[in-house]
Rosetta silent file (secondary structure, phi, psi, omega in degrees, C-alpha in Angstrom):
SEQUENCE: MGSPLATPLVNGTVAPDFSVADQMGQTRRLSDYRGRWVVLYFYPKDDTPGCRAEAIAFESHREDFAKAQAVVLGVSIDDEDSHRRFADRCNLTFSLLADKEGAVIDAYSARGLVFGAKRLTYVIDPAGTVAGAFTSLSPTRHPEQALGIIHRRQG
SCORE:     score description
SCORE:     0.000 S_00000001
   1 L     0.000  137.768 -176.517    4.024   30.857   15.815 S_00000001
   2 L   -71.636  160.606  176.197    6.642   28.106   15.808 S_00000001
   3 L   -85.644  138.275  176.606    9.937   28.274   14.047 S_00000001
   4 L   -71.694   -9.171  179.975   10.507   26.392   10.738 S_00000001
   5 L   -98.888    3.256 -178.372   13.993   25.632   12.026 S_00000001
   6 L   -66.868  145.659  179.289   12.766   23.957   15.253 S_00000001
   7 L   -83.286  148.267  178.927   14.003   20.490   15.828 S_00000001
   8 L   -60.187  158.726  174.435   11.541   17.614   16.170 S_00000001
   9 L   -59.016  143.828 -177.597   10.447   16.366   19.602 S_00000001
  10 L   -88.624  154.480  177.676   12.902   13.861   20.960 S_00000001
  11 L   -55.937  138.500  179.508   12.165   10.239   21.740 S_00000001
  12 L    93.976  -13.165  176.521   10.699    9.775   25.184 S_00000001
  13 L   -68.605  139.900  174.472    8.995   13.195   25.178 S_00000001
  14 E   -71.514  126.335  178.553    5.297   13.060   26.184 S_00000001
  15 L   -66.725  127.462  179.867    3.453   13.808   22.988 S_00000001
  16 L   -61.532  132.307  173.238    1.355   17.008   23.287 S_00000001
  17 L   -68.356  154.101  178.742   -2.362   16.408   23.450 S_00000001
  18 L  -147.871  162.280  172.407   -4.534   18.166   20.907 S_00000001
  19 E  -142.165  108.986 -173.965   -8.198   18.593   20.064 S_00000001
  20 E  -147.313  150.235  179.646   -8.917   19.290   16.412 S_00000001
  21 E   -78.707  147.104  175.647  -11.575   18.427   13.819 S_00000001
  22 E   -99.035 -168.095 -173.104  -11.012   15.918   11.073 S_00000001
  23 L   -69.109  -12.849  175.229  -12.418   15.975    7.513 S_00000001
  24 L   -99.736    4.022  179.539  -15.805   14.808    8.778 S_00000001
  25 L    87.859   -0.085 -173.768  -16.058   17.508   11.438 S_00000001
  26 L   -84.428  128.186  177.326  -15.418   14.918   14.204 S_00000001
  27 E   -68.171  129.883  177.440  -13.157   16.121   17.051 S_00000001
  28 E  -118.108  133.696  172.920   -9.962   14.028   17.444 S_00000001
  29 E  -124.557  143.993  178.295   -7.738   14.089   20.474 S_00000001
  30 H   -60.367  -43.230 -177.050   -4.437   12.289   20.871 S_00000001
  31 H   -56.681  -23.251  178.399   -5.607   11.174   24.322 S_00000001
  32 H   -67.985  -16.466 -176.844   -8.475    9.233   22.690 S_00000001
  33 H  -105.067   15.309 -179.759   -5.877    6.857   21.210 S_00000001
  34 L   -60.982  136.891 -173.729   -4.077    6.033   24.475 S_00000001
  35 L    95.755   -9.369  178.897   -3.247    2.321   24.447 S_00000001
  36 L  -125.648  157.975  173.534   -2.650    2.339   20.706 S_00000001
  37 E   -77.580  141.375  176.271    0.292    3.349   18.472 S_00000001
  38 E  -124.288  126.577  170.065   -0.311    6.635   16.625 S_00000001
  39 E  -101.004  107.434 -174.848    1.371    7.709   13.438 S_00000001
  40 E  -107.602  106.272  179.015    0.976   11.474   13.311 S_00000001
  41 E  -111.936  137.407 -176.297    2.194   12.797   10.000 S_00000001
  42 E  -103.619  137.149  178.854    2.410   16.431    9.062 S_00000001
  43 L  -140.225  157.632 -171.711    2.231   17.510    5.405 S_00000001
  44 L   -73.365  -47.664 -172.518    2.251   20.850    3.566 S_00000001
  45 L  -159.263  137.328  175.925   -0.938   20.977    1.512 S_00000001
  46 L   -56.105  142.740  169.143   -3.873   18.900    0.376 S_00000001
  47 L    62.991   24.152  170.646   -3.822   17.614   -3.200 S_00000001
  48 L   -93.002  157.717 -176.167   -0.280   18.578   -4.122 S_00000001
  49 H   -54.039  -50.208  178.848    1.724   15.831   -5.871 S_00000001
  50 H   -63.519  -40.812 -177.740    4.004   14.937   -2.972 S_00000001
  51 H   -68.942  -39.288  176.637    1.238   15.145   -0.388 S_00000001
  52 H   -63.095  -42.656  179.971   -1.045   13.016   -2.584 S_00000001
  53 H   -66.887  -38.759 -177.992    1.678   10.331   -3.031 S_00000001
  54 H   -65.444  -43.321 -179.670    2.350   10.360    0.695 S_00000001
  55 H   -66.392  -38.904  178.542   -1.341    9.940    1.649 S_00000001
  56 H   -67.849  -35.111  174.959   -1.828    7.164   -0.851 S_00000001
  57 H   -64.713  -42.461  178.652    1.282    5.396    0.448 S_00000001
  58 H   -66.193  -41.566  177.512   -0.071    5.525    4.025 S_00000001
  59 H   -61.795  -35.764 -178.031   -3.459    4.198    2.720 S_00000001
  60 H   -68.562  -21.846  175.388   -1.759    1.393    0.866 S_00000001
  61 L   -99.800   22.414 -176.861   -0.317    0.143    4.195 S_00000001
  62 H   -52.563  -48.869 -179.039   -3.685    0.324    5.973 S_00000001
  63 H   -64.702  -35.455  177.658   -3.691   -3.407    6.806 S_00000001
  64 H   -68.024  -38.464  175.931   -0.110   -3.338    8.094 S_00000001
  65 H   -67.779  -38.671 -179.324   -0.927   -0.474   10.482 S_00000001
  66 H   -63.996  -38.277 -178.995   -4.120   -2.263   11.640 S_00000001
  67 H   -66.693  -31.519  177.293   -2.073   -5.457   12.391 S_00000001
  68 L   -80.368    1.361 -177.507    0.351   -3.236   14.410 S_00000001
  69 L    60.949   39.846 -173.111   -2.491   -1.808   16.351 S_00000001
  70 E  -118.962  146.544  173.438   -1.656    1.628   14.998 S_00000001
  71 E  -113.961  141.623  178.148   -3.831    4.534   13.837 S_00000001
  72 E  -105.170  130.909  174.248   -2.670    7.041   11.148 S_00000001
  73 E  -127.983  125.926  174.474   -3.583   10.752   11.449 S_00000001
  74 E  -100.869  145.033 -173.669   -2.547   13.291    8.839 S_00000001
  75 E  -133.048  129.737  169.679   -2.245   16.957    9.770 S_00000001
  76 E  -153.531  178.757 -178.398   -2.033   20.164    7.690 S_00000001
  77 L   -85.476   -1.674  179.125   -3.550   23.677    7.917 S_00000001
  78 L   -65.110  152.822  179.664   -6.163   22.963    5.293 S_00000001
  79 L   -84.720 -179.150 -173.141   -9.749   23.080    6.509 S_00000001
  80 H   -61.580  -38.389  179.377  -12.277   20.321    6.866 S_00000001
  81 H   -64.180  -45.996 -179.221  -13.799   20.831    3.351 S_00000001
  82 H   -60.898  -44.673  177.721  -10.415   20.675    1.706 S_00000001
  83 H   -63.481  -41.763  179.896   -9.517   17.566    3.658 S_00000001
  84 H   -61.227  -44.500  179.646  -12.804   15.907    2.745 S_00000001
  85 H   -64.644  -38.442 -179.439  -12.280   16.504   -0.984 S_00000001
  86 H   -66.583  -45.253  179.018   -8.663   15.294   -0.692 S_00000001
  87 H   -60.149  -43.322 -178.831   -9.664   12.136    1.223 S_00000001
  88 H   -65.257  -43.256  178.429  -12.380   11.398   -1.268 S_00000001
  89 H   -64.944  -29.369 -178.002  -10.064   11.840   -4.324 S_00000001
  90 H  -101.853    3.042 -178.708   -7.404    9.610   -2.773 S_00000001
  91 L    58.251   40.398 -175.546   -9.829    7.080   -1.216 S_00000001
  92 L   -79.951  140.828  176.611   -8.364    7.670    2.272 S_00000001
  93 L  -111.897   -2.385  179.411   -9.892    5.824    5.216 S_00000001
  94 L  -100.281  168.864 -174.974   -7.825    7.549    7.934 S_00000001
  95 E   -86.183  141.210  173.691   -8.457   10.960    9.475 S_00000001
  96 E  -111.807  121.087 -175.806   -7.006   14.204    8.224 S_00000001
  97 E   -92.015  130.684 -176.213   -6.847   16.847   10.965 S_00000001
  98 E   -91.233   85.278 -178.950   -7.690   20.440   10.078 S_00000001
  99 L   -88.724   62.003 -169.324   -5.115   22.367   12.077 S_00000001
 100 L   -62.058  -28.297 -178.848   -6.288   25.709   10.654 S_00000001
 101 L   -94.011  -11.680  178.566   -4.603   27.811   13.377 S_00000001
 102 L    81.094   14.597 -179.452   -1.419   25.750   13.384 S_00000001
 103 H   -65.910  -41.795  179.932   -1.474   24.935   17.102 S_00000001
 104 H   -70.066  -44.343 -178.207   -0.794   21.244   16.580 S_00000001
 105 H   -59.706  -47.244 -179.669    1.853   21.976   13.950 S_00000001
 106 H   -68.782  -36.438  178.195    3.634   24.294   16.361 S_00000001
 107 H   -63.199  -26.015 -178.030    3.341   21.942   19.364 S_00000001
 108 L  -108.246   19.263  173.952    5.108   19.249   17.336 S_00000001
 109 L    54.325   40.725 -173.695    7.751   21.588   15.815 S_00000001
 110 L  -112.694   18.165 -178.674    6.395   20.911   12.333 S_00000001
 111 E   -65.859  134.375 -178.244    6.106   24.512   11.080 S_00000001
 112 L   -99.546  168.031  179.387    7.162   24.784    7.375 S_00000001
 113 L   -75.319  -44.089 -173.668    8.894   27.542    5.469 S_00000001
 114 L  -102.139  -58.833 -178.380    6.352   27.958    2.694 S_00000001
 115 L   -95.458 -175.261 -174.127    3.078   26.184    3.736 S_00000001
 116 L   -68.535  -34.045 -177.674    1.879   25.690    7.267 S_00000001
 117 E  -127.534  144.660  170.149    3.565   22.321    7.862 S_00000001
 118 L   -89.750  168.206 -179.053    6.773   20.666    6.781 S_00000001
 119 L   -78.316  108.988 -174.581    6.827   16.932    5.993 S_00000001
 120 E  -149.635  133.893  179.809    7.399   15.405    9.411 S_00000001
 121 E  -124.927  137.859  173.522    6.170   12.083   10.928 S_00000001
 122 E  -116.545  143.131  168.792    5.972   11.065   14.582 S_00000001
 123 E  -112.769  120.903 -177.878    5.368    7.580   15.937 S_00000001
 124 E  -112.398  127.786 -175.383    3.751    7.831   19.303 S_00000001
 125 L   -78.796  169.057 -178.907    3.687    4.753   21.549 S_00000001
 126 L   -56.746  -23.718  178.591    0.644    3.444   23.470 S_00000001
 127 L   -82.216   -6.630  179.776    1.738    5.335   26.631 S_00000001
 128 L    89.107   20.750  177.131    1.610    8.654   24.657 S_00000001
 129 E  -109.790  158.113 -179.979    5.309    9.261   24.324 S_00000001
 130 E   -74.325  122.190 -178.903    7.329    9.915   21.165 S_00000001
 131 E  -104.637  -12.070  177.657    8.946    6.650   19.948 S_00000001
 132 E  -178.748  150.625  176.995   10.367    8.187   16.741 S_00000001
 133 E  -145.408  139.245 -179.761   10.350   11.231   14.558 S_00000001
 134 E  -159.447  157.464  171.721   11.678   11.633   11.027 S_00000001
 135 L  -119.772  165.697 -179.322   11.569   13.580    7.822 S_00000001
 136 L  -154.890  139.747  176.096   12.222   12.207    4.362 S_00000001
 137 L   -70.750  -22.170 -179.707   12.884   13.589    0.930 S_00000001
 138 L  -102.975  111.019 -178.102   10.723   10.800   -0.349 S_00000001
 139 H   -65.204  -27.457 -176.647    7.101   11.184    0.856 S_00000001
 140 H   -79.722   -1.809  176.018    6.268    7.604   -0.031 S_00000001
 141 H   -89.630  -15.320 -178.340    8.823    6.193    2.408 S_00000001
 142 H   -54.296  -45.233 -176.851    7.086    7.536    5.568 S_00000001
 143 H   -60.886  -43.098  177.923    4.711    4.644    6.008 S_00000001
 144 H   -66.740  -35.859  179.433    7.517    2.019    5.876 S_00000001
 145 H   -68.311  -41.531 -179.402    9.694    4.079    8.226 S_00000001
 146 H   -66.014  -46.974  176.719    6.825    4.427   10.702 S_00000001
 147 H   -57.003  -37.646  179.255    6.070    0.691   10.562 S_00000001
 148 H   -62.532  -42.117  178.353    9.789   -0.031   11.092 S_00000001
 149 H   -65.222  -44.844 -179.702    9.809    1.961   14.313 S_00000001
 150 H   -60.950  -51.389  179.780    6.637    0.276   15.543 S_00000001
 151 H   -58.682  -40.465  177.908    7.893   -3.229   14.702 S_00000001
 152 H   -65.348  -41.041 -178.420   11.281   -2.608   16.411 S_00000001
 153 H   -74.250  -28.657  179.005    9.578   -1.322   19.545 S_00000001
 154 H   -79.641  -16.223  177.319    7.057   -4.109   19.640 S_00000001
 155 L    80.995    0.000    0.000    9.936   -6.645   19.459 S_00000001
């Protein structure tokens, strides 16, 4: 099990591949998105106030991410059923990954103190390397921060 005090992966690090089911039971792998920007955001728990606000904020920027050729993936330890209910309640169109064992959380140094994951977002470039990593006290700022990294790197 990873340490909750672990530092995020540094820019330029090859992002660890993973294979995990989303809320529809479909297996998602980071390698499937090679050639596209990936915003991989970790959050503590489905349907809690901060996590709900964060997910809705990502969804509200759906068109901005599409224009930037970026896909958004949310990750927590909740199972597929919990993710499906959460996605339905929030009208989410992106995938929520069910990292029930915490392997992805640990690979990305996102282990939380209380719940399985702390709030941490990675921007992964089309070559599969970390282009940015950040935490924020405001869950609703993550989408804009991620878009900022992508836009700066795209020039």
